[in-house]
C-alpha positions in Angstrom: 27.2 55.0 183.5 25.5 58.2 184.1 27.8 60.6 182.3 25.2 63.3 181.4 22.6 63.2 184.2 20.2 61.1 186.3 16.8 61.4 188.1 16.8 62.0 191.7 13.9 61.8 194.1 13.7 63.6 197.5 11.1 62.1 199.8 9.7 64.5 202.2 7.7 62.5 204.7 6.0 63.1 208.0 7.9 61.2 210.7 6.2 60.1 213.9 6.7 58.0 217.0 5.7 54.9 215.2 9.0 53.5 213.9 7.4 50.7 212.0 4.9 53.2 210.2 7.9 55.5 209.4 9.7 52.7 207.7 6.5 51.5 205.9 6.1 55.0 204.6 9.7 55.4 203.6 9.5 52.0 201.7 6.3 52.8 199.9 7.8 56.1 198.7 11.0 54.5 197.6 9.2 52.0 195.4 6.9 54.8 194.1 9.9 56.9 193.3 11.7 54.0 191.5 8.6 53.3 189.4 8.6 57.0 188.3 12.3 56.5 187.0 14.4 57.7 189.9 18.1 56.5 190.0 18.7 57.7 193.5 16.3 58.2 196.3 17.1 60.3 199.4 15.3 59.9 202.7 15.2 62.8 205.3 17.2 63.2 208.3 16.0 60.9 211.1 13.4 59.2 208.9 12.8 56.4 211.3 12.4 58.3 214.5 11.3 61.7 215.8 14.1 64.3 215.9 15.5 65.4 219.2 18.0 64.8 221.8 15.5 64.0 224.4 14.0 60.4 224.0 13.3 57.2 225.6 15.5 54.2 224.6 14.9 50.6 225.5 18.0 48.4 225.9 16.9 44.7 225.4 19.2 42.3 227.3 18.0 39.0 226.1 19.3 35.4 226.2 20.4 34.3 222.8 20.4 30.6 222.2 20.8 28.1 219.2 17.1 28.4 218.3 17.0 31.3 215.8 13.1 31.4 215.6 13.0 31.5 219.5 15.6 34.3 219.5 13.5 36.4 216.9 10.3 35.7 218.8 11.8 36.9 222.0 13.2 40.0 220.4 9.8 41.0 218.7 7.9 40.4 222.1 10.5 42.7 223.8 10.3 45.3 221.0 6.4 45.6 221.3 6.6 45.7 225.0 9.2 48.6 225.0 7.0 50.5 222.3 4.0 50.1 224.5 6.0 51.8 227.4 6.9 54.8 225.2 10.2 53.9 223.9 11.2 56.0 220.8 14.3 53.8 220.1 14.6 50.0 220.9 18.1 48.4 220.8 18.8 44.8 220.6 21.9 43.2 221.4 24.6 42.6 218.6 24.1 39.3 216.8 20.6 38.3 218.2 20.3 36.3 215.1 19.3 38.8 212.8 21.4 40.7 210.4 23.4 43.5 212.3 22.7 47.0 210.8 20.6 45.7 208.0 17.3 44.7 209.6 15.1 46.5 207.1 16.8 48.1 204.2 19.0 45.7 202.4 15.8 44.0 201.2 14.9 47.2 199.5 18.3 48.3 198.5 18.5 45.4 196.1 16.2 47.5 193.9 17.1 51.1 194.5 19.8 53.3 196.1 18.7 54.9 199.4 20.1 57.5 201.5 18.6 59.0 204.8 19.7 59.0 208.5 19.1 57.1 211.5 20.5 57.1 215.0 23.5 54.7 215.1 24.9 53.2 218.4 28.7 52.1 218.1 31.2 51.6 220.9 29.0 53.2 223.5 28.4 56.3 221.3 25.4 57.5 219.3 25.9 59.0 215.8 23.5 60.6 213.4 24.3 58.3 210.4 23.4 58.3 206.8 24.0 55.1 204.8 24.1 54.6 201.1 23.5 51.1 199.6 23.9 50.0 196.2 21.5 47.7 194.1 23.0 44.5 195.4 22.7 45.5 199.0 26.3 46.5 199.4 27.1 49.4 201.7 28.5 52.1 199.6 29.0 54.9 202.1 28.4 55.8 205.8 28.5 59.3 206.9 28.3 60.3 210.5 27.1 63.9 211.0 30.3 65.9 211.6 28.8 69.2 212.9 26.4 68.7 215.8 23.4 71.2 216.1 24.2 73.0 219.4 22.5 76.5 219.1 20.6 79.0 221.3 18.3 81.6 219.7 16.6 83.4 222.6 12.8 82.9 222.7 13.0 80.8 219.6 15.0 77.5 219.9 17.6 76.0 222.0 19.1 72.7 221.0 22.3 70.7 222.0 22.8 67.6 219.9 26.1 67.0 221.6 24.3 66.0 224.8 23.3 62.8 223.2 25.2 62.4 219.8 28.9 62.0 219.0 30.3 63.8 216.0 31.6 62.0 213.0 35.2 62.9 211.6 35.1 61.8 208.1 34.3 63.5 204.7 32.0 61.1 202.9 31.8 60.7 199.2 30.8 57.7 196.8 30.5 56.9 193.2 27.4 55.8 191.4 27.6 54.9 187.7 30.6 57.2 187.2 29.2 60.1 189.1 30.8 61.2 192.4 28.4 62.2 195.1 28.9 63.8 198.6 26.9 63.3 201.7 26.3 65.7 204.5 23.7 65.8 207.2 21.7 68.8 208.3 24.0 71.2 210.3 26.9 70.1 208.0 25.3 72.3 205.3 26.4 75.6 207.1 30.0 74.7 206.7 31.4 75.6 203.3 34.7 74.0 203.9 33.1 70.6 204.1 31.3 71.2 200.8 34.6 72.4 199.3 36.6 69.3 200.3 33.8 67.0 198.8 34.0 69.2 195.5 37.9 68.8 195.6 37.3 65.0 195.7 35.4 65.3 192.5 31.8 65.6 193.5 29.1 66.8 191.2 26.3 66.4 193.6 25.9 67.0 197.3 23.0 65.4 199.1 22.0 66.6 202.7 19.3 64.8 204.6 18.3 67.6 207.0 15.7 68.7 209.5 15.8 72.5 209.7 13.1 73.8 212.1 10.6 76.7 212.0 13.2 79.2 213.0 16.2 78.4 211.0 14.1 77.0 207.9 12.6 80.1 206.7 15.7 82.2 207.1 18.4 79.9 205.9 17.3 76.6 204.2 17.1 77.8 200.7 19.8 80.4 201.1 22.3 77.8 202.2 21.4 75.4 199.6 22.0 78.2 196.9 25.3 79.1 198.6 26.8 75.7 198.6 25.7 75.0 194.9 27.1 78.5 193.9 30.4 78.1 196.0 31.3 74.8 194.5 29.3 74.8 191.0 27.5 71.6 191.6 23.9 70.3 192.3 22.7 70.3 195.9 19.7 68.4 197.2 18.2 69.0 200.6 15.6 66.4 201.7 13.6 67.2 204.9 10.9 65.3 207.0 7.5 66.8 206.3 6.1 69.2 208.7 4.3 67.8 211.8 2.9 70.6 213.9 2.2 68.2 216.6 5.8 66.9 217.0 8.2 68.0 219.6 10.4 69.2 216.9 8.7 70.8 214.0 10.6 70.3 210.6 10.4 73.1 208.0 9.9 70.7 205.1 10.4 72.2 201.6 12.8 69.6 200.2 14.8 71.3 197.5 17.0 70.8 194.5 19.5 73.5 193.3 21.4 73.5 190.2 25.0 74.6 189.7 23.9 78.1 188.7 22.3 78.4 192.2 18.7 78.1 190.7 16.1 76.3 192.5 14.9 73.8 189.9 12.3 72.0 192.2 11.0 72.1 195.6 8.2 70.9 197.7 5.9 72.6 200.3 5.8 71.6 203.9 3.4 68.3 203.3 4.4 64.8 202.6 5.6 64.2 199.1 8.2 63.1 196.7 10.3 65.3 194.7 11.3 63.7 191.4 13.5 65.7 189.2 16.3 65.4 186.6 20.0 66.3 187.5 21.8 67.4 184.4 25.5 67.0 184.8 26.3 69.0 181.8 25.4 72.1 183.7 28.4 71.4 186.2 30.9 71.6 183.4 29.0 74.5 181.8 29.2 76.6 185.0 32.7 75.6 185.8 34.1 76.5 182.3 32.2 79.7 182.1 33.1 81.0 185.7 36.4 79.1 186.3 36.8 79.8 190.0 38.2 76.5 190.6 41.3 77.1 188.8 41.5 80.8 189.9 41.7 80.1 193.5 44.8 81.5 195.1 46.0 78.2 196.7 49.4 79.9 197.0 47.8 82.1 199.6 45.0 80.1 201.2 43.6 76.5 200.9 41.2 74.1 202.5 43.0 70.9 203.6 41.5 67.5 204.6 43.2 66.4 207.8 41.6 63.0 208.4 41.7 59.9 206.2 38.6 59.2 204.2 
């Protein structure tokens, strides 16, 4: 049980068009962080694919027979073919004789807990989804990005995730060795109500895989991390892709860890790397006891209420 604290690693990696290379990089950094004593490893938003709403997808409609080896051989051949044709995402049919939804990471989740996001196809919709696995490969939590990044800053950036993605509708928390942790994705960070609801559910740490850009990053990345930490008097971790200036969407980088006093205790620059730092949970109670806003809120006048079932 992690009653007093734990070590967290925020992997800031460069994400390119080569999905296999992205996953290989993520796996390497996961094992590296584990060897350095990390209890939790967080990967950035869209760690397996370039970030953007405009991309090429390949839907492989294949014949599935009784020969498992043949099914896999067919799938692999079609994947390579799609990749050679410029596909960013290749979708195979459900139950093509390989574990659904656990093609890569359960093998590694047996050894270390991982969070990051990937595009998820479900019921004809696409979600930006973060999954969290325990050491036995059991799915602990699945968060679908609730707030979609639809913005228009003239002469800077226009982006509409809603043209491709659907929004989630659940607040997501999970427990790891006695510690309650909340998960949000990127634009979710801007909504204090969401962070407050996770704190009300007992969270001491909030983790946000996120890909802020070169316009919003320098203005709001650290500001919002500090704001959420200060508002709810808890730890906030932001994990970003590394900056790739040749990408269609250039990420800000600067993965950051903020303590409940709203101090930045550790951060990276824009280059690939892993942030490894200790999370001292005693600071949560220290801040909450010295500045007791949690018990001073006028819930007789105002309140934040969860309307959907978690």
